[in-house]
BATOR-681371 format. One record per atom (N, C-alpha, C, CB): x, y, z; residue in one letter. Coordinates in steps of 0.02 Angstrom, whole numbers, padded with zeros to 5 digits, always signed. Glycine has a CB too. Example, Ala and Ser with C-alpha at 12.3 -4.5 7.8 and 13.67 -1.06 7.14 Angstrom:
% residues 2
+00660-00284+00390a
+00615-00225+00390a
+00660-00165+00390a
+00565-00224+00452a
+00642-00112+00354s
+00684-00053+00357s
+00645+00002+00394s
+00704-00030+00286s
***
This chain:
% residues 277
-00958-03311+01378m
-00925-03246+01352m
-00874-03233+01376m
-00957-03192+01358m
-00804-03203+01353t
-00787-03175+01395t
-00767-03107+01365t
-00745-03212+01429t
-00738-03034+01424c
-00719-02995+01417c
-00708-02980+01345c
-00683-02996+01454c
-00656-03014+01324a
-00627-02989+01220a
-00694-03001+01181a
-00548-03063+01167a
-00700-03045+01189g
-00772-03070+01157g
-00834-03013+01162g
-00798-03143+01202g
-00852-02992+01219a
-00900-02944+01224a
-00898-02884+01203a
-00914-02938+01273a
-00827-02861+01212q
-00807-02792+01188q
-00815-02786+01109q
-00730-02776+01208q
-00813-02844+01075s
-00795-02842+00992s
-00847-02826+00971s
-00770-02904+00952s
-00906-02841+01046w
-00993-02830+01007w
-00999-02777+01021w
-01065-02869+01030w
-00999-02739+01085l
-01027-02672+01088l
-01045-02612+01052l
-01004-02655+01114l
-00983-02624+00986v
-01005-02556+00933v
-01067-02630+00897v
-00910-02506+00853v
-01059-02659+00878d
-01131-02690+00850d
-01171-02690+00882d
-01140-02746+00831d
-01159-02689+00944l
-01239-02653+00971l
-01285-02616+00980l
-01252-02646+00995l
-01227-02559+00973f
-01240-02497+00955f
-01277-02478+00916f
-01203-02473+00943f
-01282-02489+00849y
-01297-02487+00792y
-01324-02566+00746y
-01237-02453+00770y
-01344-02567+00815e
-01384-02636+00791e
-01370-02685+00717e
-01461-02608+00783e
-01330-02713+00756e
-01297-02751+00701e
-01315-02824+00723e
-01213-02736+00696e
-01315-02825+00783l
-01305-02898+00824l
-01363-02940+00821l
-01290-02889+00904l
-01371-02997+00794g
-01437-03049+00820g
-01440-03067+00865g
-01450-03102+00798g
-01529-03086+00885s
-01561-03092+00946s
-01504-03144+00987s
-01645-03125+00936s
-01481-03199+00979e
-01446-03238+00992e
-01360-03190+01043e
-01442-03279+00914e
-01345-03162+00980e
-01279-03125+01004e
-01301-03076+01060e
-01240-03080+00941e
-01355-03036+01040r
-01378-02968+01111r
-01405-03020+01138r
-01440-02886+01100r
-01430-03082+01183s
-01443-03089+01234s
-01386-03115+01275s
-01494-03119+01233s
-01330-03146+01236g
-01278-03167+01286g
-01240-03111+01285g
-01237-03233+01271g
-01227-03034+01266l
-01184-02987+01289l
-01231-02951+01320l
-01143-02952+01242l
-01314-02946+01332q
-01321-02931+01399q
-01334-02972+01457q
-01361-02894+01400q
-01325-03040+01454a
-01306-03078+01501a
-01235-03052+01520a
-01310-03148+01479a
-01200-03054+01501h
-01127-03030+01527h
-01119-02986+01548h
-01083-03025+01496h
-01139-02923+01528l
-01146-02847+01557l
-01172-02872+01624l
-01203-02786+01512l
-01214-02892+01644e
-01256-02897+01695e
-01202-02927+01771e
-01322-02952+01666e
-01163-02959+01713t
-01101-02999+01768t
-01035-02968+01775t
-01079-03076+01742t
-01032-02910+01711c
-00959-02881+01736c
-00946-02825+01728c
-00905-02907+01712c
-00916-02792+01776g
-00927-02714+01800g
-00863-02687+01736g
-00901-02693+01911g
-00820-02730+01726h
-00770-02684+01654h
-00807-02676+01613h
-00707-02717+01611h
-00841-02737+01590c
-00868-02718+01506c
-00923-02652+01536c
-00925-02806+01451c
-00955-02652+01572r
-01015-02619+01600r
-00977-02530+01568r
-01027-02638+01711r
-00910-02545+01611e
-00882-02485+01618e
-00860-02447+01516e
-00802-02506+01681e
-00841-02523+01528e
-00837-02491+01425e
-00890-02488+01388e
-00795-02541+01366e
-00941-02504+01406r
-01000-02495+01370r
-01032-02421+01390r
-01049-02558+01385r
-01014-02409+01446r
-01019-02313+01455r
-00982-02254+01437r
-01014-02294+01515r
-00911-02287+01440a
-00854-02245+01366a
-00878-02228+01312a
-00796-02287+01331a
-00897-02307+01277l
-00946-02300+01237l
-00972-02267+01195l
-00973-02302+01254l
-01021-02252+01246e
-01091-02200+01246e
-01095-02141+01242e
-01127-02199+01295e
-01031-02111+01275a
-01024-02052+01298a
-00995-02027+01251a
-00998-02043+01354a
-00938-02098+01207l
-00910-02038+01133l
-00944-02041+01097l
-00848-02045+01086l
-00999-02088+01075l
-01027-02066+01035l
-01098-02029+01030l
-01021-02105+01010l
-01112-01992+01101s
-01149-01968+01101s
-01100-01891+01092s
-01195-01992+01153s
-01048-01882+01095a
-01011-01819+01083a
-01013-01826+01015a
-00938-01810+01113a
-01001-01871+00968a
-00982-01858+00915a
-01058-01847+00863a
-00929-01914+00899a
-01089-01863+00904d
-01172-01832+00874d
-01176-01785+00888d
-01237-01853+00893d
-01148-01735+00942r
-01162-01658+00941r
-01123-01610+00919r
-01173-01635+00995r
-01057-01648+00870w
-01014-01615+00846w
-01018-01606+00783w
-00965-01633+00859w
-01012-01547+00778t
-01015-01492+00712t
-00991-01492+00655t
-00991-01440+00721t
-00958-01480+00595a
-00906-01464+00581a
-00887-01371+00602a
-00906-01489+00510a
-00838-01352+00587p
-00818-01269+00620p
-00834-01254+00527p
-00700-01246+00670p
-00855-01193+00546v
-00883-01138+00469v
-00816-01097+00460v
-00967-01066+00488v
-00790-01127+00406l
-00732-01097+00385l
-00739-01029+00341l
-00698-01148+00349l
-00697-00983+00336p
-00686-00922+00318p
-00729-00907+00262p
-00620-00911+00306p
-00762-00842+00256g
-00758-00839+00194g
-00740-00831+00132g
-00769-00833+00192g
-00756-00843+00072g
-00706-00881+00028g
-00632-00934+00023g
-00694-00839+00004g
-00652-00960+00072i
-00577-00977+00050i
-00592-01058+00005i
-00515-00987+00135i
-00657-01069+00002a
-00661-01134-00044a
-00626-01113-00120a
-00750-01160-00054a
-00663-01036-00132e
-00655-01008-00184e
-00589-00988-00203e
-00693-00965-00184e
-00541-00950-00133r
-00486-00957-00151r
-00427-01013-00156r
-00474-00922-00126r
-00467-01055-00131a
-00430-01147-00157a
-00444-01153-00238a
-00486-01236-00111a
-00502-01173-00271v
-00508-01172-00302v
-00475-01113-00350v
-00550-01188-00288v
-00452-01073-00345a
-00443-01033-00399a
-00364-01026-00403a
-00484-00964-00392a
-00328-01072-00349r
-00245-01082-00333r
-00251-01158-00365r
-00214-01076-00231r
-00273-01190-00369v
-00280-01236-00414v
-00275-01238-00482v
-00322-01252-00405v
-00317-01212-00507a
-00316-01155-00551a
-00264-01121-00592a
-00335-01116-00518a
-00211-01077-00588v
-00186-01073-00573v
-00120-01111-00579v
-00213-01064-00547v
-00099-01173-00538e
-00065-01228-00554e
-00074-01269-00591e
-00057-01254-00521e
-00145-01267-00627r
-00147-01306-00668r
-00134-01252-00737r
-00212-01349-00657r
-00145-01200-00736a
-00121-01164-00811a
-00048-01166-00808a
-00145-01078-00823a
-00010-01164-00756r
+00066-01142-00743r
+00085-01212-00787r
+00100-01133-00646r
+00053-01271-00774e
+00088-01328-00787e
+00075-01323-00875e
+00056-01401-00741e
+00031-01305-00890v
-00016-01319-00954v
+00038-01249-01004v
-00133-01297-00934v
+00051-01195-00949a
+00087-01149-01010a
+00166-01164-00985a
+00062-01049-01010a
+00185-01214-00974k
+00258-01252-00972k
+00272-01254-01034k
+00265-01326-00943k
+00328-01224-01071p
+00344-01222-01125p
+00387-01313-01139p
+00389-01147-01129p
+00364-01356-01181t
+00403-01410-01224t
+00414-01423-01288t
+00385-01456-01216t
+00439-01434-01325v
+00450-01436-01372v
+00439-01522-01402v
+00510-01401-01372v
+00402-01530-01451a
+00364-01583-01463a
+00438-01613-01522a
+00270-01562-01496a
+00425-01686-01549l
+00472-01739-01570l
+00488-01685-01661l
+00421-01845-01572l
+00409-01670-01695q
+00417-01634-01764q
+00459-01567-01753q
+00340-01615-01799q
+00450-01524-01675h
+00470-01450-01683h
+00557-01468-01695h
+00446-01394-01601h
+00586-01530-01659v
+00654-01548-01644v
+00667-01535-01719v
+00672-01626-01607v
+00640-01604-01766l
+00646-01613-01840l
+00638-01549-01870l
+00595-01661-01869l
+00580-01507-01866a
+00589-01453-01904a
+00646-01389-01890a
+00527-01431-01904a
+00691-01370-01823f
+00724-01335-01810f
+00799-01380-01843f
+00709-01315-01736f
+00802-01449-01846v
+00851-01457-01848v
+00858-01478-01942v
+00867-01503-01788v
+00810-01479-01983l
+00811-01451-02047l
+00817-01367-02084l
+00759-01476-02062l
+00783-01326-02031a
+00816-01264-02041a
+00879-01237-02007a
+00773-01224-02029a
+00912-01287-01972g
+00990-01275-01939g
+01031-01288-02003g
+01016-01334-01868g
+01006-01342-02060a
+01058-01363-02104a
+01046-01314-02148a
+01058-01434-02133a
+00974-01300-02174a
+00959-01244-02220a
+01018-01169-02213a
+00874-01223-02198a
+00978-01171-02152a
+01049-01086-02139a
+01101-01095-02165a
+01087-01061-02059a
+01118-01155-02125a
+01224-01191-02131a
+01244-01187-02219a
+01236-01320-02101a
+01177-01221-02226a
+01227-01219-02320a
+01207-01167-02348a
+01210-01284-02390a
+01156-01089-02319v
+01161-01037-02355v
+01212-00985-02343v
+01107-01014-02354v
+01255-01019-02274s
+01286-00979-02239s
+01363-00993-02263s
+01267-00990-02164s
+01372-01064-02298l
+01438-01082-02316l
+01430-01075-02373l
+01465-01142-02299l
+01380-01066-02412v
+01388-01029-02497v
+01408-00954-02474v
+01298-01025-02554v
+01385-00927-02447l
+01414-00844-02434l
+01461-00834-02413l
+01386-00802-02397l
+01500-00867-02349v
+01553-00873-02360v
+01611-00898-02382v
+01553-00870-02345v
+01566-00967-02395g
+01635-00981-02452g
+01672-00936-02493g
+01617-01023-02504g
+01631-00895-02527s
+01639-00865-02590s
+01696-00788-02556s
+01543-00844-02632s
+01689-00801-02482a
+01746-00723-02469a
+01796-00767-02434a
+01712-00639-02404a
+01805-00847-02417g
+01853-00877-02386g
+01905-00896-02439g
+01826-00932-02348g
+01943-00955-02411h
+02002-00976-02436h
+01988-00987-02504h
+02029-01033-02403h
+02013-00994-02553p
+01964-01045-02621p
+01998-01105-02634p
+01958-01008-02706p
+02036-01112-02581e
+02057-01191-02612e
+02028-01236-02526e
+02179-01201-02638e
+01961-01227-02503e
+01943-01248-02455e
+01948-01329-02446e
+01887-01221-02451e
+01968-01366-02420s
+01961-01440-02411s
+01878-01456-02378s
+02028-01467-02353s
+01869-01511-02441p
+01804-01536-02425p
+01774-01566-02354p
+01799-01584-02467p
+01842-01584-02320l
+01831-01604-02249l
+01820-01565-02225l
+01868-01631-02214l
+01832-01514-02222k
+01833-01425-02181k
+01753-01426-02193k
+01890-01334-02235k
+01771-01394-02243v
+01691-01364-02251v
+01643-01415-02239v
+01672-01335-02325v
+01650-01485-02240g
+01586-01513-02207g
+01610-01520-02119g
+01562-01601-02250g
+01633-01528-02097l
+01639-01529-02014l
+01626-01451-02007l
+01724-01560-01977l
+01626-01404-02042a
+01611-01314-02035a
+01540-01306-02044a
+01651-01260-02100a
+01517-01367-02070g
+01437-01351-02105g
+01414-01407-02055g
+01418-01367-02207g
+01427-01458-02026a
+01398-01493-01997a
+01373-01460-01909a
+01442-01552-02006a
+01450-01400-01899i
+01448-01382-01850i
+01412-01324-01831i
+01495-01384-01837i
+01397-01292-01866w
+01334-01230-01899w
+01267-01264-01901w
+01348-01201-01989w
+01255-01315-01941a
+01201-01342-01914a
+01176-01346-01846a
+01204-01390-01930a
+01228-01372-01826t
+01189-01402-01748t
+01188-01344-01699t
+01238-01471-01703t
+01225-01292-01717l
+01220-01245-01686l
+01137-01194-01707l
+01293-01214-01700l
+01151-01195-01761y
+01104-01142-01793y
+01013-01188-01758y
+01120-01141-01912y
+01026-01256-01769g
+00971-01287-01731g
+00959-01278-01681g
+00969-01336-01726g
+00999-01273-01649g
+01002-01291-01535g
+00975-01219-01538g
+01112-01303-01465g
+01014-01172-01540v
+01001-01098-01562v
+00918-01100-01576v
+01052-01074-01640v
+00899-01120-01624g
+00838-01094-01654g
+00787-01142-01611g
+00834-01101-01743g
+00812-01199-01567l
+00759-01225-01519l
+00734-01169-01456l
+00793-01294-01484l
+00790-01152-01429l
+00819-01079-01387l
+00763-01047-01377l
+00871-01023-01427l
+00739-01040-01444t
+00678-00971-01461t
+00613-01006-01426t
+00656-00950-01567t
+00597-01050-01423q
+00542-01100-01407q
+00513-01081-01325q
+00578-01188-01413q
+00581-01049-01307f
+00588-01062-01202f
+00592-00966-01211f
+00705-01126-01146f
+00529-00943-01181p
+00508-00856-01174p
+00586-00829-01120p
+00402-00841-01112p
+00606-00890-01084k
+00684-00838-01033k
+00723-00845-01082k
+00732-00872-00948k
+00762-00886-01152y
+00792-00860-01201y
+00799-00845-01262y
+00815-00870-01200y
+00708-00820-01260r
+00683-00835-01343r
+00726-00735-01375r
+00544-00846-01351r
+00724-00700-01339r
+00764-00643-01375r
+00843-00646-01387r
+00752-00581-01337r
+00877-00683-01339m
+00960-00697-01333m
+00947-00721-01405m
+01000-00760-01266m
+00924-00796-01391a
+00919-00816-01467a
+00908-00782-01539a
+00874-00852-01467a
+00850-00734-01529l
+00850-00710-01592l
+00907-00665-01617l
+00793-00678-01598l
+00920-00639-01554g
+00985-00576-01559g
+01009-00603-01576g
+01024-00537-01515g
+01064-00680-01549a
+01112-00700-01579a
+01096-00714-01658a
+01134-00754-01541a
+01048-00772-01694l
+01025-00758-01715l
+01051-00693-01780l
+00993-00762-01672l
+01001-00664-01757i
+01013-00594-01824i
+01072-00578-01831i
+00981-00518-01811i
+01110-00569-01762a
+01171-00546-01781a
+01225-00586-01821a
+01196-00528-01726a
+01223-00648-01786v
+01275-00674-01860v
+01226-00688-01935v
+01321-00769-01838v
+01157-00682-01942g
+01137-00667-01999g
+01176-00619-02033g
+01080-00651-01995g
+01191-00558-02008i
+01224-00486-02027i
+01266-00524-02053i
+01251-00425-01974i
+01320-00522-02004s
+01387-00563-02028s
+01389-00605-02076s
+01413-00602-01983s
+01367-00643-02078v
+01376-00697-02149v
+01351-00671-02205v
+01339-00768-02147v
+01276-00631-02191l
+01252-00580-02261l
+01332-00522-02290l
+01164-00510-02221l
+01352-00512-02251l
+01398-00452-02262l
+01478-00510-02289l
+01406-00392-02167l
+01472-00542-02291a
+01552-00579-02285a
+01563-00573-02352a
+01562-00667-02256a
+01522-00588-02413p
+01549-00596-02475p
+01585-00516-02524p
+01483-00632-02513p
+01555-00471-02451v
+01560-00399-02477v
+01615-00375-02416v
+01473-00350-02479v
+01623-00391-02370l
+01655-00357-02297l
+01704-00423-02277l
+01582-00335-02222l
+01747-00459-02315s
+01737-00528-02292s
+01828-00530-02228s
+01732-00597-02386s
+01808-00572-02210m
+01873-00557-02125m
+01945-00538-02186m
+01900-00676-02047m
+01960-00584-02225p
+02051-00603-02247p
+02053-00533-02275p
+02078-00680-02318p
+01993-00502-02312s
+02007-00448-02351s
+02006-00385-02320s
+01966-00446-02402s
+01992-00368-02248v
+01986-00311-02197v
+02080-00326-02173v
+01907-00330-02120v
+02083-00384-02148v
+02134-00405-02135v
+02186-00387-02189v
+02125-00466-02122v
+02209-00394-02238e
+02247-00380-02286e
+02254-00312-02309e
+02230-00416-02331e
+02187-00267-02292a
+02173-00200-02316a
+02208-00159-02249a
+02083-00184-02332a
+02198-00183-02209c
+02245-00161-02136c
+02349-00166-02144c
+02214-00237-02061c
+02350-00234-02156r
+02415-00234-02178r
+02441-00181-02240r
+02424-00302-02197r
+02416-00183-02298r
+02412-00134-02362r
+02432-00057-02316r
+02315-00134-02409r
+02382-00019-02291w
+02367+00034-02268w
+02433+00053-02212w
+02294+00027-02242w
+02460+00006-02183l
+02500+00010-02129l
+02578+00001-02170l
+02476-00051-02070l
+02545-00038-02200e
+02637-00055-02237e
+02692-00075-02180e
+02680+00030-02279e
+02680-00117-02153t
+02710-00129-02089t
+02736-00220-02102t
+02643-00110-02019t
+02768-00226-02035a
+02797-00278-02051a
+02728-00344-02000a
+02896-00268-02024a
+02729-00405-02024q
+02675-00430-02004q
+02661-00432-01926q
+02675-00488-02033q
+02726-00444-01883a
+02733-00461-01833a
+02736-00369-01778a
+02800-00518-01843a
+02703-00339-01800s
+02739-00243-01796s
+02652-00248-01728s
+02728-00153-01926s
+02695-00210-01693v
+02660-00155-01625v
+02578-00145-01671v
+02723-00046-01609v
+02605-00097-01719v
+02555-00076-01737v
+02504-00083-01770v
+02563-00052-01746v
+02545-00135-01842l
+02487-00200-01853l
+02430-00220-01797l
+02531-00272-01859l
+02476-00270-01751n
+02451-00279-01727n
+02366-00231-01697n
+02499-00296-01707n
+02374-00200-01645a
+02343-00138-01629a
+02301-00146-01686a
+02387-00070-01623a
+02294-00124-01742a
+02258-00100-01811a
+02205-00167-01827a
+02325-00085-01886a
+02225-00227-01802l
+02204-00271-01821l
+02148-00311-01770l
+02257-00298-01840l
+02160-00275-01715f
+02140-00287-01640f
+02070-00256-01656f
+02193-00245-01572f
+02078-00191-01658l
+02026-00129-01653l
+01976-00151-01734l
+02080-00031-01656l
+02023-00166-01788a
+01966-00172-01815a
+01928-00270-01807a
+01987-00141-01897a
+01944-00307-01780g
+01919-00360-01783g
+01853-00333-01709g
+01985-00429-01776g
+01864-00316-01666t
+01821-00269-01616t
+01768-00231-01667t
+01875-00207-01569t
+01781-00184-01697l
+01734-00162-01737l
+01671-00201-01796l
+01775-00125-01764l
+01727-00250-01813y
+01693-00293-01874y
+01639-00344-01818y
+01766-00351-01932y
+01647-00362-01765a
+01595-00411-01721a
+01548-00371-01667a
+01642-00468-01675a
+01569-00301-01664s
+01541-00265-01631s
+01469-00262-01639s
+01569-00216-01637s
+01478-00233-01704a
+01430-00204-01743a
+01358-00236-01752a
+01460-00198-01803a
+01355-00302-01770p
+01298-00344-01797p
+01275-00354-01737p
+01310-00411-01841p
+01314-00386-01654v
+01274-00409-01610v
+01263-00319-01578v
+01312-00480-01556v
+01290-00272-01581f
+01241-00214-01552f
+01198-00205-01576f
+01256-00158-01545f
+01193-00201-01650v
+01115-00175-01678v
+01105-00229-01652v
+01086-00158-01761v
+01066-00302-01661s
+01014-00356-01626s
+01026-00356-01555s
+01022-00434-01652s
+01058-00339-01529s
+01057-00350-01456s
+01013-00262-01417s
+01160-00367-01428s
+01015-00238-01474a
+00999-00159-01438a
+00923-00171-01454a
+01041-00073-01481a
+00894-00201-01510a
+00829-00208-01565a
+00790-00257-01513a
+00848-00250-01659a
+00802-00302-01484v
+00786-00364-01454v
+00771-00350-01380v
+00844-00416-01463v
+00811-00324-01352t
+00815-00318-01290t
+00758-00263-01253t
+00885-00302-01281t
+00722-00296-01229g
+00664-00257-01154g
+00659-00225-01111g
+00641-00276-01115g
+00634-00172-01101a
+00657-00139-01042a
+00613-00177-00972a
+00642-00050-01052a
+00669-00229-00961r
+00638-00265-00901r
+00687-00302-00839r
+00593-00323-00934r
+00665-00287-00800p
+00732-00262-00709p
+00754-00340-00720p
+00680-00237-00585p
+00813-00359-00749r
+00849-00408-00758r
+00919-00378-00779r
+00817-00455-00803r
+00970-00428-00750p
+01031-00420-00745p
+01052-00382-00822p
+01064-00493-00727p
+01082-00328-00800l
+01118-00307-00882l
+01165-00372-00899l
+01179-00221-00881l
+01217-00346-00865l
+01279-00403-00883l
+01253-00494-00885l
+01346-00393-00808l
+01193-00507-00842a
+01189-00577-00865a
+01172-00575-00942a
+01133-00619-00823a
+01123-00559-00977d
+01112-00536-01021d
+01160-00517-01098d
+01091-00499-00989d
+01207-00489-01084a
+01268-00456-01118a
+01306-00535-01124a
+01316-00384-01062a
+01314-00585-01079v
+01347-00635-01066v
+01319-00680-01119v
+01343-00655-00997v
+01242-00701-01114r
+01222-00733-01153r
+01235-00718-01215r
+01174-00738-01143r
+01201-00665-01215f
+01207-00632-01316f
+01260-00664-01341f
+01229-00534-01338f
+01319-00609-01319a
+01398-00612-01313a
+01435-00680-01326a
+01417-00591-01243a
+01385-00735-01295g
+01407-00824-01283g
+01385-00839-01354g
+01355-00882-01212g
+01321-00821-01371v
+01284-00891-01424v
+01319-00850-01486v
+01168-00906-01431v
+01304-00806-01501y
+01343-00753-01566y
+01417-00766-01567y
+01335-00661-01551y
+01451-00771-01515t
+01519-00793-01527t
+01529-00871-01551t
+01556-00782-01461t
+01495-00922-01529l
+01483-00990-01558l
+01452-00994-01624l
+01442-01029-01514l
+01397-00959-01627l
+01366-00947-01691l
+01430-00929-01747l
+01308-00882-01681l
+01463-00876-01746l
+01498-00846-01789l
+01585-00887-01792l
+01491-00765-01764l
+01577-00925-01762g
+01624-00963-01744g
+01658-01010-01812g
+01594-01004-01687g
+01629-01035-01843p
+01625-01084-01900p
+01643-01025-01972p
+01532-01128-01900p
+01618-00968-01954s
+01635-00907-02016s
+01712-00895-02003s
+01585-00822-02005s
+01722-00896-01950v
+01793-00853-01919v
+01840-00905-01942v
+01801-00837-01823v
+01825-00983-01941y
+01876-01011-01962y
+01868-01027-02027y
+01892-01058-01926y
+01807-01050-02053l
+01843-01029-02121l
+01870-00984-02171l
+01824-01042-02145l
+01862-00896-02129q
+01893-00861-02163q
+01965-00855-02147q
+01862-00810-02164q
+01977-00857-02101c
+02059-00851-02051c
+02110-00886-02068c
+02059-00873-01977c
+02096-00962-02078h
+02115-00991-02039h
+02196-01024-02093h
+02050-01039-02009h
+02152-00991-02143a
+02242-00966-02198a
+02287-00939-02174a
+02244-00914-02257a
+02270-00895-02148l
+02317-00825-02110l
+02358-00846-02083l
+02290-00777-02058l
+02404-00832-02080t
+02464-00830-02029t
+02450-00797-01962t
+02523-00792-02059t
+02488-00847-01914l
+02475-00843-01849l
+02469-00747-01821l
+02544-00893-01812l
+02520-00718-01841s
+02519-00661-01811s
+02480-00600-01851s
+02588-00647-01798s
+02431-00643-01899l
+02394-00595-01920l
+02313-00618-01874l
+02397-00596-02011l
+02312-00681-01880a
+02241-00703-01836a
+02226-00700-01794a
+02222-00745-01827a
+02270-00699-01733a
+02278-00697-01663a
+02258-00619-01646a
+02357-00720-01640a
+02276-00588-01673p
+02252-00509-01650p
+02180-00505-01680p
+02304-00439-01686p
+02159-00519-01746w
+02114-00487-01787w
+02058-00554-01754w
+02140-00477-01884w
+02045-00623-01708v
+02012-00663-01671v
+02013-00629-01607v
+02035-00729-01671v
+02065-00593-01568a
+02063-00583-01515a
+02002-00514-01523a
+02139-00577-01487a
+02011-00482-01566g
+01968-00416-01569g
+01894-00430-01575g
+01989-00372-01631g
+01882-00494-01614i
+01827-00505-01619i
+01785-00545-01562i
+01828-00529-01672i
+01817-00582-01520l
+01809-00592-01473l
+01763-00543-01395l
+01864-00606-01478l
+01820-00495-01403v
+01814-00443-01375v
+01742-00391-01382v
+01870-00417-01396v
+01758-00384-01452g
+01711-00337-01496g
+01639-00356-01477g
+01723-00348-01582g
+01628-00422-01489s
+01568-00467-01452s
+01542-00455-01403s
+01578-00521-01434s
+01593-00453-01345w
+01560-00439-01289w
+01556-00361-01285w
+01593-00472-01230w
+01577-00316-01302l
+01570-00255-01282l
+01494-00200-01345l
+01663-00228-01286l
+01516-00272-01402g
+01429-00242-01433g
+01371-00264-01391g
+01405-00277-01517g
+01377-00333-01368s
+01330-00351-01348s
+01302-00311-01284s
+01342-00412-01342s
+01362-00300-01241f
+01334-00269-01170f
+01318-00188-01182f
+01396-00278-01103f
+01327-00164-01245g
+01303-00096-01268g
+01241-00092-01274g
+01325-00075-01325g
+01226-00136-01328g
+01175-00151-01355g
+01113-00148-01304g
+01188-00212-01386g
+01129-00192-01249v
+01069-00225-01218v
+01077-00152-01157v
+01081-00328-01185v
+01125-00131-01153c
+01116-00064-01126c
+01087-00012-01140c
+01153-00043-01119c
+01095+00011-01178l
+01087+00067-01229l
+00996+00047-01275l
+01173+00058-01295l
+00987-00023-01290g
+00945-00020-01359g
+00867+00009-01298g
+00938-00128-01420g
+00855-00010-01231p
+00789+00013-01198p
+00790+00082-01198p
+00778-00011-01127p
+00855+00133-01200r
+00858+00195-01206r
+00857+00212-01261r
+00899+00219-01180r
+00875+00195-01309l
+00871+00212-01399l
+00803+00209-01405l
+00911+00153-01460l
+00753+00149-01371r
+00705+00165-01407r
+00646+00219-01353r
+00677+00090-01438r
+00632+00208-01301s
+00637+00281-01267s
+00635+00337-01296s
+00687+00291-01237s
+00685+00362-01314a
+00713+00419-01338a
+00672+00427-01405a
+00794+00413-01345a
+00674+00378-01431a
+00656+00398-01492a
+00572+00413-01528a
+00689+00348-01523a
+00537+00375-01468a
+00470+00368-01433a
+00455+00440-01382a
+00473+00291-01384a
***
């Protein structure tokens, strides 16, 4: 028997897994081979130390804390917002319905000879925007912002038949009785556009903004950005027939008013509610 064969049988010897013939052959080899006897003594010491070893006692409550941590992580995984396909389809249909209503309301305030292509394009864009912003309400991080933007544009669209953009522009022009390119008229249109856009977004952002420690500027930027996108089709349908000298200051005022109204609502909303309480 070679040393390599004998050493491969040593573990089997300790666990009594050798037959009588293998055991006799191994014992005869160990009597004549000092190297293998050393290997046997080393293996005996190792197995003896392993028998004496006991697992260390863990600190109290570590198992409970580990189980609790796993439960928290699983709860977070479950709580992550997901949007199922049926929810997407529901918001697509809701967006299409909201776009149709908006087209009816804004169409009565816009140019009477609108091109069907332009109306259809505006409606498709509106439906996409409404559906997309509606989907954002399913995510806690964007829910307040999305709701505020939808409320603001809803106010603007509902007021369109009564207080349309072209009628306000024309009222400013007649009130001042100045040329279209005059500085005074441009300033008045800019101010009117600012007030026209800032009021709805101020009301909605103040209503939905909670008293939470997060950057106010970031909230205001999100409110104003989404509101401006949603209001875009309404501005186009009502103002595309205006001359550039009348439309430019008015649209610029709308953009500025969106940001100012949003920032004012985000900043003052929690304070107003606290004062009222």
